[in-house]
C-alpha positions, 0 to 999 in steps of 0.5 A, a space after each residue: 785310701 792312699 795319701 801322699 805327703 810331701 815337702 820340707 815342713 816336716 811339722 806341718 807334714 806330720 800333723 797332716 798325716 796324724 790327722 789322717 792316721 791318728 796316733 797309732 799306726 804301722 810304720 815302715 821304711 821303704 828301704 826295708 821293703 820288697 815287692 813281695 810285702 806290698 800286697 800284704 801292706 795295702 790288701 792284707 788284713 790286721 789281726 783282728 780284722 779292722 782297718 789298718 792304718 800304715 805309714 810308709 817313708 820314701 817309698 819314691 825312693 825304691 822306684 821298682 816298688 812305688 811304680 806298682 802303688 798305682 796296682 793298689 788303689 783300691 786298698 781297704 785301709 788308711 795308707 799315708 806315703 811321706 815322701 822327702 823329696 817327690 819328683 813330680 816329673 816321674 811318670 809314677 807321680 803323673 799317673 797318681 795325681 789325678 787318682 790320689 791326694 798328694 799334700 805339699 808342705 813347704 817352708 817359706 823360701 825366703 823367710 829369716 829364720 834367725 828372725 824367727 827365733 829372735 821373735 819367739 825369744 822376745 815373746 817370752 819376755 816382751 809380747 809387744 816388742 815381739 808383735 812389732 817385729 812381726 809387724 816387719 815381715 808378716 805382710 810377705 809371710 803365710 801365717 799358717 806356715 809362720 806358726 809351724 815354724 814358731 812351733 819348730 822353735 818352741 819344740 827346740 826351746 823345750 829340749 834345751 829347757 823343759 821348764 813350765 812356760 816352755 811346756 805351756 808354749 807348746 800346749 797353746 801352740 797346738 791350740 793356735 794350730 786348730 784355731 788358725 784351721 777353724 776360726 773365722 779369726 784373722 790368722 795373724 791376730 790369733 799369732 799376735 795374740 799368742 806372742 802377746 800372752 807368751 811372757 806372761 806364762 809361769 
């Protein structure tokens, strides 16, 4: 099975790829591949004869090889193609779009990223104030994209200060992501709950 993942929201794309392939997979950059490698990648067996899980980055930039993907739709393996930029107008994509799944993850275009930083920073000390800030923007935003941006901010925050609160925030954001996909609760309520709790973690 082949799936394409694309878009500038790399965090959501990476999560989707992990859900598809799991945590253990083979990784290839298209720039290092040649046409002769494709048969082995898409049809070759592993050392133990089990299903292979493969991630190939930016294959569409290697056009001569990308054009041959359609010849390997019967692959017995799980193949994820992550494309930083995918030209939907290309003849290859037009041929593939009805034959394989193409998942696009884009960041909101009108979101003030500084405001995301401010909401997250504020929530660390005052959850109610952070929720009030959120009220001003959420009507025009997608909650799942917003949660992805919160996660991105939390990762940066942890990198700068790897404390207990920062670690707890990452763990709870991972739980929030699962709940957003599975819970019947209103998504913004789940996000507000996270913001309200963040200041209490030690």
